[in-house]
C-alpha positions in Angstrom: -119.6 -98.3 -30.9 -119.5 -94.5 -30.9 -116.8 -92.5 -29.2 -119.3 -91.0 -26.8 -119.9 -94.5 -25.5 -116.4 -94.3 -23.9 -116.0 -92.3 -20.7 -113.1 -89.8 -20.8 -110.1 -91.3 -19.1 -109.2 -89.8 -15.7 -105.6 -89.6 -16.9 -104.9 -88.7 -20.5 -104.5 -91.9 -22.5 -102.1 -91.2 -25.4 -100.9 -93.2 -28.4 -97.5 -91.7 -29.3 -95.8 -91.9 -32.7 -92.2 -91.1 -33.4 -90.9 -91.1 -37.0 -88.7 -88.1 -37.2 -85.5 -90.2 -37.7 -84.5 -93.6 -39.2 -85.9 -95.1 -36.0 -89.6 -95.7 -35.8 -91.3 -96.0 -32.4 -94.8 -96.2 -30.8 -95.7 -95.9 -27.2 -98.9 -95.7 -25.1 -98.9 -93.4 -22.1 -101.4 -93.0 -19.3 -100.9 -89.7 -17.5 -97.3 -89.8 -16.5 -96.9 -93.6 -16.9 -95.5 -95.4 -19.9 -97.5 -98.6 -20.3 -96.2 -99.8 -23.7 -93.3 -98.9 -26.0 -91.5 -100.3 -29.0 -88.8 -98.8 -31.2 -87.3 -100.4 -34.3 -84.5 -99.1 -36.7 -86.4 -99.0 -40.0 -84.7 -96.5 -42.3 -87.1 -97.3 -45.2 -89.9 -99.3 -43.5 -92.0 -96.7 -41.8 -94.9 -96.8 -44.3 -95.4 -100.6 -44.1 -94.7 -101.1 -40.4 -96.1 -98.0 -38.5 -99.8 -98.7 -38.6 -99.5 -102.4 -37.7 -97.3 -101.4 -34.8 -99.9 -98.9 -33.6 -102.7 -101.5 -33.9 -100.5 -104.1 -32.1 -100.0 -101.7 -29.2 -103.7 -101.1 -28.8 -104.5 -104.8 -29.2 -102.0 -106.0 -26.6 -103.5 -103.5 -24.1 -107.1 -104.3 -24.9 -107.7 -100.8 -26.2 -109.5 -99.3 -29.2 -108.4 -96.0 -30.8 -111.8 -94.5 -29.9 -110.9 -95.0 -26.2 -107.8 -92.8 -26.4 -107.7 -89.2 -25.3 -105.6 -88.2 -28.3 -102.7 -89.3 -30.6 -99.4 -87.6 -29.9 -97.1 -87.3 -32.9 -93.5 -86.1 -33.1 -93.9 -83.0 -35.2 -90.4 -82.2 -36.4 -87.8 -81.1 -37.3 -86.8 -84.4 -38.8 -87.0 -86.6 -41.9 -89.4 -85.2 -44.4 -90.7 -88.7 -45.4 -90.8 -89.9 -41.8 -92.8 -87.0 -40.6 -95.2 -87.2 -43.5 -95.9 -90.9 -42.7 -96.2 -90.3 -39.0 -98.8 -87.5 -39.5 -100.7 -89.5 -42.1 -101.0 -92.5 -39.8 -102.0 -90.3 -36.8 -104.6 -88.5 -38.9 -106.1 -91.7 -40.3 -106.4 -93.1 -36.8 -107.7 -89.9 -35.3 -110.3 -89.2 -38.0 -111.7 -92.7 -37.8 -112.0 -92.4 -34.0 -113.2 -88.9 -33.4 -110.2 -87.8 -31.4 -107.6 -85.1 -31.7 -103.9 -84.9 -32.4 -101.2 -83.4 -30.2 -98.2 -82.1 -32.2 -95.1 -82.5 -30.0 -92.0 -80.5 -31.1 -89.2 -83.0 -31.7 -86.6 -80.6 -30.3 -88.5 -80.5 -27.1 -88.2 -84.3 -26.9 -84.5 -84.1 -27.4 -84.1 -81.2 -24.9 -85.9 -83.2 -22.3 -83.7 -86.3 -23.0 -80.6 -84.1 -22.8 -80.2 -84.6 -19.1 -80.1 -81.0 -18.1 -76.6 -80.3 -19.4 -75.5 -76.6 -19.2 -75.3 -76.2 -23.0 -77.0 -78.4 -25.6 -76.7 -78.3 -29.4 -79.2 -80.2 -31.5 -78.2 -81.4 -34.9 -81.0 -83.2 -36.8 -80.8 -84.5 -40.4 -77.9 -86.5 -41.7 -77.5 -84.8 -45.1 -74.7 -82.4 -44.2 -76.0 -79.4 -46.1 -79.6 -80.0 -45.0 -79.4 -80.2 -41.2 -81.8 -78.5 -38.8 -80.0 -77.2 -35.8 -80.5 -75.2 -32.5 -78.5 -74.2 -29.5 -79.8 -73.9 -25.9 -78.1 -72.8 -22.7 -79.1 -73.2 -19.1 -80.8 -70.3 -17.4 -79.5 -69.1 -14.1 -83.1 -68.9 -12.7 -85.5 -71.8 -12.1 -87.4 -73.4 -15.0 -90.4 -71.4 -16.3 -94.0 -72.3 -16.4 -95.9 -74.3 -19.0 -97.1 -71.1 -20.6 -93.6 -70.1 -21.8 -91.7 -71.5 -24.7 -90.7 -75.1 -24.2 -87.0 -74.2 -23.8 -87.8 -71.8 -21.0 -90.1 -74.4 -19.4 -87.1 -76.7 -19.1 -84.9 -74.0 -17.8 -83.1 -73.0 -21.0 -82.6 -70.0 -23.2 -82.7 -70.5 -26.9 -79.5 -69.0 -28.2 -79.9 -70.2 -31.8 -83.5 -71.0 -32.8 -84.3 -74.1 -34.8 -83.5 -73.4 -38.5 -82.1 -75.1 -41.5 -78.3 -74.6 -41.5 -75.3 -76.4 -42.9 -73.1 -78.0 -40.3 -70.2 -75.5 -41.0 -72.6 -72.6 -40.6 -73.9 -73.9 -37.3 -70.4 -74.4 -36.0 -69.5 -70.8 -36.9 -72.7 -69.5 -35.3 -72.1 -71.5 -32.1 -68.6 -69.9 -31.7 -70.2 -66.5 -31.7 -72.5 -67.5 -28.8 -70.6 -69.9 -26.5 -67.2 -71.3 -25.7 -65.9 -74.4 -23.8 -67.9 -77.6 -23.5 -71.1 -78.1 -25.4 -73.1 -81.4 -25.4 -74.6 -82.5 -28.8 -77.7 -84.5 -29.5 -79.8 -85.4 -32.5 -79.6 -88.1 -35.1 -76.7 -86.3 -36.9 -74.8 -85.4 -33.7 -72.0 -88.0 -34.2 -71.5 -86.8 -37.8 -71.4 -83.2 -36.7 -68.8 -83.9 -33.9 -66.7 -86.0 -36.3 -66.5 -83.2 -38.9 -66.0 -80.4 -36.3 -62.7 -78.7 -35.7 -62.5 -77.4 -32.1 -59.9 -74.7 -32.7 -61.5 -71.5 -33.9 -59.8 -69.4 -36.6 -58.6 -65.8 -36.2 -59.4 -65.6 -32.5 -62.7 -67.4 -32.6 -63.7 -69.2 -29.4 -62.7 -72.8 -28.7 -65.4 -75.4 -28.4 -65.3 -78.9 -27.0 -68.1 -80.9 -28.3 -69.4 -83.9 -26.2 -71.9 -86.4 -27.5 -74.8 -87.2 -25.2 -75.4 -91.0 -24.6 -76.4 -92.9 -27.8 -79.9 -93.7 -26.4 -80.7 -90.0 -25.9 -79.8 -88.8 -29.4 -82.9 -90.3 -31.0 -86.3 -89.1 -29.9 -88.1 -91.7 -27.7 -91.8 -92.4 -28.4 -92.4 -92.7 -24.7 -91.1 -89.1 -24.2 -93.3 -88.0 -27.1 -96.2 -89.5 -25.2 -95.3 -88.0 -21.9 -95.1 -84.5 -23.4 -98.3 -85.1 -25.4 -100.1 -86.0 -22.2 -99.1 -82.7 -20.6 -99.9 -80.7 -23.7 -103.3 -82.4 -23.9 -104.2 -81.3 -20.4 -103.1 -77.8 -21.5 -105.7 -77.9 -24.3 -103.1 -78.1 -27.1 -104.7 -80.9 -29.2 -106.0 -80.0 -32.7 -108.4 -81.5 -35.1 -106.8 -84.2 -37.3 -107.1 -82.0 -40.5 -105.3 -79.1 -38.8 -102.2 -81.2 -37.9 -99.1 -80.1 -40.0 -95.5 -81.2 -39.5 -92.7 -78.7 -38.8 -90.8 -78.7 -42.1 -87.6 -76.7 -41.9 -85.9 -78.3 -44.9 -87.0 -79.1 -48.4 -87.8 -82.7 -49.3 -85.1 -84.6 -51.3 -87.4 -84.4 -54.3 -87.6 -80.6 -54.0 -83.9 -80.4 -53.6 -83.3 -82.4 -56.7 -85.8 -80.3 -58.6 -83.9 -77.2 -57.6 -80.4 -78.3 -58.5 -79.2 -76.0 -61.2 -82.1 -73.6 -60.8 -81.6 -72.3 -57.2 -81.8 -68.5 -56.9 -80.1 -66.2 -54.4 -82.8 -64.3 -52.6 -81.8 -61.3 -50.6 -84.0 -59.6 -48.0 -83.4 -55.8 -47.6 -85.2 -53.0 -45.8 -87.6 -51.2 -48.0 -86.9 -47.5 -48.9 -88.7 -44.7 -50.7 -86.7 -45.4 -53.8 -88.1 -48.9 -53.9 -91.7 -47.8 -54.2 -92.0 -47.6 -58.0 -91.2 -51.3 -58.3 -93.2 -52.2 -55.2 -96.3 -50.5 -56.6 -95.9 -52.5 -59.9 -96.0 -55.8 -58.0 -98.8 -54.5 -55.8 -100.9 -53.7 -58.9 -100.2 -57.2 -60.4 -101.1 -58.9 -57.1 -104.2 -57.2 -55.8 -107.6 -55.9 -57.2 -107.5 -53.0 -54.8 -103.8 -52.1 -54.5 -102.3 -49.8 -51.9 -101.4 -46.3 -53.0 -98.0 -44.8 -52.9 -99.1 -42.6 -50.0 -100.1 -45.7 -48.0 -96.7 -47.3 -48.4 -94.8 -44.0 -47.8 -96.8 -43.4 -44.6 -95.9 -46.8 -43.4 -92.2 -46.2 -44.1 -92.0 -42.7 -42.5 -94.8 -42.2 -40.1 -95.6 -45.5 -38.4 -93.0 -46.5 -35.7 -94.6 -49.9 -35.4 -94.1 -50.7 -39.2 -91.3 -52.7 -40.7 -91.1 -53.3 -44.5 -88.7 -55.3 -46.6 -88.1 -56.2 -50.2 -86.9 -59.5 -51.7 -84.3 -59.1 -54.5 -83.0 -61.6 -57.0 -80.0 -60.5 -59.0 -80.5 -57.0 -57.7 -84.2 -56.8 -58.9 -87.1 -56.4 -56.5 -89.3 -59.4 -56.9 -91.4 -59.3 -53.7 -92.0 -57.4 -50.5 -93.5 -57.9 -47.1 -94.5 -55.7 -44.2 -95.4 -56.2 -40.6 -96.3 -54.2 -37.5 -94.7 -55.2 -34.2 -96.5 -54.1 -31.0 -94.9 -55.4 -27.8 -94.8 -59.2 -28.2 -97.1 -59.5 -31.2 -96.2 -59.2 -34.9 -98.8 -58.7 -37.6 -98.1 -59.3 -41.3 -99.8 -56.4 -43.1 -98.9 -57.0 -46.7 -97.0 -59.6 -48.7 -96.7 -60.1 -52.5 -94.4 -61.7 -55.1 -94.1 -60.7 -58.7 -96.2 -63.3 -60.7 -93.1 -64.1 -62.8 -91.2 -65.2 -59.7 -93.8 -67.2 -57.9 -93.4 -70.8 -56.8 -89.6 -70.2 -56.4 -89.6 -70.1 -52.6 -89.6 -66.3 -52.4 -92.7 -65.9 -50.3 -91.5 -68.6 -47.8 -88.0 -66.9 -47.6 -89.6 -63.5 -46.8 -91.8 -65.0 -44.1 -88.9 -66.9 -42.5 -86.9 -63.6 -42.5 -89.8 -61.9 -40.8 -89.8 -64.5 -38.0 -86.2 -63.7 -37.2 -86.7 -59.9 -37.5 -89.9 -60.0 -35.4 -88.0 -61.9 -32.7 -85.3 -59.2 -32.8 -88.0 -56.6 -32.1 -89.3 -58.6 -29.1 -92.2 -60.5 -30.7 -93.0 -64.0 -29.6 -96.0 -64.6 -31.8 -97.2 -63.6 -35.3 -100.6 -63.3 -37.0 -101.9 -62.6 -40.5 -105.1 -62.8 -42.5 -105.7 -64.8 -45.7 -108.6 -65.0 -48.1 -110.8 -68.1 -47.6 -110.3 -68.9 -51.3 -106.5 -68.6 -51.2 -105.8 -72.2 -50.4 -102.3 -72.0 -51.8 -101.2 -69.3 -49.3 -103.0 -71.2 -46.5 -100.9 -74.3 -47.3 -97.6 -72.2 -47.1 -98.6 -70.6 -43.9 -99.5 -73.9 -42.3 -96.2 -75.4 -43.5 -94.5 -72.5 -41.6 -96.4 -73.2 -38.4 -99.4 -71.0 -38.6 -102.8 -72.3 -37.4 -106.4 -71.2 -38.0 -107.8 -69.2 -35.1 -110.9 -67.5 -36.4 -112.7 -65.8 -39.2 -113.2 -62.1 -40.1 -116.5 -61.8 -42.0 -116.5 -59.6 -45.1 -112.9 -58.5 -44.4 -111.9 -58.0 -48.1 -113.9 -55.0 -49.3 -113.3 -55.7 -53.0 -115.4 -58.9 -52.9 -116.8 -59.0 -49.3 -114.8 -62.2 -48.9 -114.1 -63.6 -45.5 -110.6 -63.7 -44.0 -109.1 -66.6 -42.0 -107.2 -65.4 -39.0 -104.0 -67.4 -38.6 -101.4 -67.3 -35.7 -97.9 -68.7 -35.2 -97.2 -68.9 -31.5 -93.6 -70.1 -31.4 -91.4 -67.3 -32.6 -89.1 -67.5 -29.6 -88.2 -65.8 -26.3 -89.2 -62.1 -25.9 -86.5 -59.5 -25.6 -86.3 -57.5 -22.3 -88.6 -54.5 -22.3 -85.8 -52.0 -22.2 -84.6 -53.4 -25.6 -88.1 -53.3 -27.1 -88.7 -49.7 -26.5 -85.7 -48.5 -28.5 -87.6 -48.7 -31.7 -90.9 -47.5 -30.3 -89.7 -44.1 -29.1 
């Protein structure tokens, strides 16, 4: 039976999948009602057990996947392998049923489960040097609308955005932002609290860390489903082939491969003295390279432009530029010396741009990429960009089309009085 034989449910009917931690869970949600849920601790059994659990849920409720509104999946941060299995299962079911996927931020699930505490730290990932962390603090005003960031929609400010940090680095960053009692959640919360020293050094603030209840530290599939139901009504489902997990950390295989070969990448503001080397890389990277005058104009005459170089052992190996206008950032140029490609330099530059763009007041970022450049498209999707359109004949050297990509979750916008400082 075809999908169009099924009437659209009055309430969104969501099959929810949660695999971001060692726990694996599935739920079925109808509107704001949880009608089925199961969670099992399976640190190594996701790949064998997840699909049968999904099919069991549907069978017990007398449903078929084609009768669902969408599949909601916990999108990360979390276990690299768990997220990959969760997305693969969701994509297989969705593709076979002609329905979409709703990608639910795992930190939104944990924030919702946090119980509205004044300050909440999230620590996800049990490998101490490979954790993903974030810090939220209650706003004084009422919760925002669904159109704002998820933190603001729950009545929080994002003091430290989700990023890969070691536990010691996160503790130090927290001390710079808050003092006193902070609640902690996430699958690595207990490990973080156990390793934490509350007394700051050299006048640093004192922190008292308090674990949220055990059941709230692991994302619940029912909460994934409830959030997915709301997001579905907001039009935030995507085609199965567009669904990409939020990876903030490298997989264990990547980490092992980099042991002994890791490089120190430094991002610095571009200056006129950097242009000789920048032009070399530009010529190696593009058929129609920018001129010295074009770069110089961006550095000296364009108040919206911000350009940076990536250095390894003091040598410029890449560069990136963006324009920031009000709350939108636009990547204008990015390139890496061919001899240094596939070493994480492009990703490091873009991640740095996310933070810098937020500092200038941007909440979203866009870029263009050649239709044929599938390698770059994979990186951009990995970092949270999604396809939003096509510019026909955008590249004049070959008349090739450009895919327009956007990343909508850079973070809260700075107050306008802070934005204008760099615009005047």
